[in-house]
Each structure stands twice: as structure tokens, then as C-alpha cells.
N, C-alpha and C positions, 0 to 999 in steps of 0.2 A: 504494500500500500504506500503510495507516495504522499508526501506532505502536501496538504492543501494550502493555498496561500492564506495568509492571515489578513482578515479584513475588518476585524473588530477595532473600534476606536479605543476601547478601554477593556482589554481582555481580563484583567483582574476583577473588575466590576461585573463583567458578563459571567465569569466563572462563579463569583460569589452569589449572584442572583440565581443562577441555575442550581448551584449547590443548596441554597436555601429552599428552593422549590422541591428538590429531591429530598432534603431533610424533612420537610413538612409532609410529603406524600409517602415516603418509604423508610425514613429513619436514617441515622448516621451510618449504620453498617452498609447501606446501599451506596454510599458516596465513593466514587472512584474518579481520580483525575483523568484517567483514560476515557471513561464513559462520559464525563463532563465535556471533554474535548470533542468527542464524537457528536454529542448532542448539540453543541453550539457551532460545529462545523470548522474546527481548527485541527491542526496536526496533533497526534498523540503526545508529541514532545512539547508543544506550545505551553501547556499549563506549568510545566516544570521551570519555565523561565521566571515565574512569579511565585509558585508554591513548590518548594523542594520535596514535599511529602504530603500525604493525606493529613498528618498532624498539623502541618503548617496551614493547610486549608481550614481545618477545624478551628485552629487558633484565630485565623482571620475572620471566620464566621462569628465566633464568640466575641471577638473584639468589636465587630460592627454591631453586634447585638447589645453589648454593654454601652456602646456609644449612643445607640438609638434609645435605650432605656433611660440614660442620663438626660438625653434631649427631651424625652417625653415628660420626665419629672420636672425639668426646668421650664418647659412650656406650660405645665400645669400651674405653675406659680404666677404666671402672668394674669393679672386680674383677680388673684385670690385674696388680695388685701394683705393686711399685716397680722390679723388675728391668727393665733396658732391653730385653733380649731378649723378655720377655713383652709389654711395652708396645708394642714395634715390631710384633711378631707380630699383636697385636690390631688395631693401627691399619692395618697393611697389609691384613689381611683385611677390615676395614671399608671401606677405600678400594676394593679390588677388588670386593667385594660390591655396593657402591653403583654402581660403574661398570657392572658386568654387568647389574644390575637396571634401570639407567637409561641405557643406552648412547646413545640419541638425545639425551637431555637433557645428558649429559656432553659430547658432541660440540658441542652448542649452547653450553654453558657456556664451553668453551675457545675457541670461535670468536668469540662475542659479546664476550667481555672485551677483545678486541683492536680492536673496532670504534671508530672515532673518535666515533661517536654514543653510545657506552656512557655510562650515567648515572653520576653521582658516587656514588650509593648502591651501584651495582654495583662500581665501582672500589674502594670501601672494604671490600666484603665478599669480593671475589675472593681475598684473601690469608689469610683467616681459617683455612682448612683447612691451608694450607701452613705458616702460623705455628705451628699446633699440632704439626706434625711437626718443625719447626725447634726448638721448645721441647723436645720429647721427646728429640731428638738432643743438644741443649745440656745437658739434665739428665743424659743418659748420660755426656757428657764430664765434668761436674762430679763424678759418682759414680765416675769412672775406668773405666767400662764401654765407652766409645767413645774411639777414638784422638784424640789432640790434633791441633789444626790449625784453620784457618778453617772456621767452621760451614758456610758456603755450599759449600765444596769437598767437605766430607763429605756434605752433604745432596744435592747434585746427582746423584750416582750412585743414591742412594736413590729420588729422584723419577723419574729417567729409567727405572730398572728397573721401578718400579711402573706407571708410565704405559705403558711399552712392553709389559709383560706384559698389562696390561688391553687395550691395542689389539689384541694378538694374539688374546686370548680373545674379545673382542667381535666381531672381524671374521671369526672362524671359522678363522683361520690356525693356531691351536694344535691339534696332533693330539689326537684324543680321548683317547688313552692318556696324554698329558701332563697332561690335566686332573686326573687322580687325584693326581699328585705334583708338578705344576708349581709351584703356589704355595708348597708346603713347601720345594722346592728353591730357589725365588727368595728366600724369606725367609732361608733358611740362607746363601745367597750374600751377601745384603745384610749380614747379621750378621757374616760373615767380613770383609767390606770395611770394616765400622765398628769392628772389634775393635782394641783397643790393640796397638801393634806392639812 
């Protein structure tokens, strides 16, 4: 088989788009650089110019996922006002919305970040979204809207609740009737847990 000419303006982006589609439809085990090349019509060797291995591709997918999650949380804060309750509500809905819309990607993001082969760029980006929530909680403490105490101890139940709720929602374990009020109740519970004592 001869190499076909490369016609894509941005091969890494085309590969990542196709890889995310495959991830969503078939899972990470179905990802193959060779197959992605065939699907987008480039030579089998072309992807290796940008991704040296499948792990490098997974890292890049996770990296873009964490960047998009951080962007979604940042965008949620526009127009949320200054009150902690409103800001947390917006951030929680952004996180859950991203997770539900990108379930396979989120699963990859949280599994790849622990891989010993994970890139330095991924390591640096992983915490951006959680730093945003920590900053939001810290700001709430400074304003007197969040109870005093070590930031990490206040934040852990917030992260655990959001991630747990998301897992229940994405896995289909959440009863359909709970979908109507579940997130509202979760946010109200988080706010009660964060309230000054």
C-alpha cells in the first residue's frame, strides 16, 4: 500500500477529533493510530509524526478534555455574580454537564492522568479545573460564605459529591425521576456542608 498524500490542514486536530468519536462509540481499546489514519485518509505513518504511540494519543485526548472542562467551568462563572452559592451552582452544573456530554472522555481523563507514561503537559493541566473550584471555595471563605477550616477538607466532600453524582448519572444508576431534582438536591446539600457553622 502506498502512502496517500497528506491533505489535512491540521492533522493532529483531525486525529484527535476522530479518536474522540471512536472513544465515544467503541471505547479506548478500539483506538489505533493505524485505523485512525485509514479513517481520515492519510498514510499509516502520518499519525506517528504527531503521536509517537497510542499512549501519546490518549494523553493528548485527556489533555484536551481537561482543557475543555476548565473552559466550561470558567465560562460558567460569567454572569454568576459574586455570591458563593450562585458561583458553586454554576460550576457544579458545568462540571456535571461536561461529564454527561463527554462520559467516555471523562473516564479516559481520570484514568490516563494516573498512568506512569502520562506526559508532563498532561500533568500540568490535570489540576486546572480543580484549582478553579478550590479558588471558588477559598473566595467563599474569604467572603464569610463558606465555613472556616483547611481548604482541602472543605473541598473534598464537594469533589466527591460531584464526581459521585456524575458517575451515577453517566452509568444509568440514577433513577429517572431523580434526574429532575437530583442535581438541585446535590447542590443544596453541598451548600449546606460548606455553610459557616
